[in-house]
Steps between C-alpha positions, in 0.01 A plus 500: 500500500497147648234361728697563821542865407128538439421336834742732682344808341153376595600378847325778691182470295495121536559501877246778562242334277554168675455672838176666387366172363593317821330762719180485293495121508564485876227754572260299284580181691420679826128472419325200649281405203628414152257740330618789716862417415422532130311827556791646696747405228284646222463823698867534595651434156385832346610682814853363458502588130388856573696583815818289473577418137554859371792542741667181371506608136846590376530796268795689353474803276863483385734238353212289382316444173147634462361149475682389815360796694151363436569126521706511822208604729266259320747219566508596868120493506506154340736378774267641765196330345687170458579490871142594583394208280725272703316602817169459319600148392579403860165633618317331210657162580418536870138613449427293189365795296650685204368849579833627643676412174219653295523822701875523430432443130233771509744745660771464232354779282460718812867437580592606145294815547671583831848432357450703182333794678777507761758499218327791329482699823868425568598635159299813567611576854784267603518154655376560854229749406385261226485208741294704747268617222457146367425361845257786570309442176477124560393551862225739394376237254473220755347721771209651304230385749658705777480840327241469223227615741668842522510525121132406473410793726661760272425371149170577325221247552515404131857375543462309825410167343797533264737581787370209710534252213849629415610455862400134467643441153854624570546326836671159459414398858128550446500331159711203611294438813174514303605315183732238647361451851133603452550722804275809496733720700335837437154378606618355830359690803840604631619629162173679428556712812821625337405507133137581404516377139384156613152635565195511278563859391807388300402190298850405386613166359822305536694478172677186385860470614598433138359837395686683777823309426471595131451864599810502720699321230407771249577780747831337593605476136401862440703616801796291383478651151481852649802426720695372198420811295592724794827313545588557134412868533725535805778324311472731197500804728823382665658427164426852377634646825822299495540560128494874550749467784737298283473750215573793729805317637630446149454868417694602809785269407 
């Protein structure tokens, strides 16, 4: 397939990704101070990856090789991240800091995780159900401060520190704001009124963004491998089914 054909097939993903990147960049520029613009961008990028990107991933169960079933959504995710990086570059040039670009680089493994998990869910339950499941999982990951307090009330006291630290470790917004911006979001007075893990009773720590990125890279590769194996299993099942049909037709003839 030539380059024009690839661009036509990716036209919807490219235009939608460009729109999402433009909206994030414009919202970031609405802040009056340069530091607040960077904070807004770093906060909004994971939201776009979780809530928008899963619905832009193309996926076909038929008429496609097993490898292409896995690589197609990952390519769409790469397009989405590339256009986010373009918005980050504009903001970095305007503000004179590199944190927006670093945040996009940090989110690449998270994007791989979202793309591969959405692909696996799509193979299990169909395209639209898989997209909804992928977006739901990613949204739960980036919104841990808003519901972890309910979990802390029902888990045993011996597990509360583990739950609080896990809620911090998996959330790319929290890790990026702390590691890249030195912004202690969870211990701010307004956030503490929503999420109690910023208090003294939960002495958590902020992990390095490299550690979290490595974790999402590993999880993304595992999900991609599981999706590839499931795709092969679905293919073998169809081959056996169609083979039996062909044999029965020959017997009838």
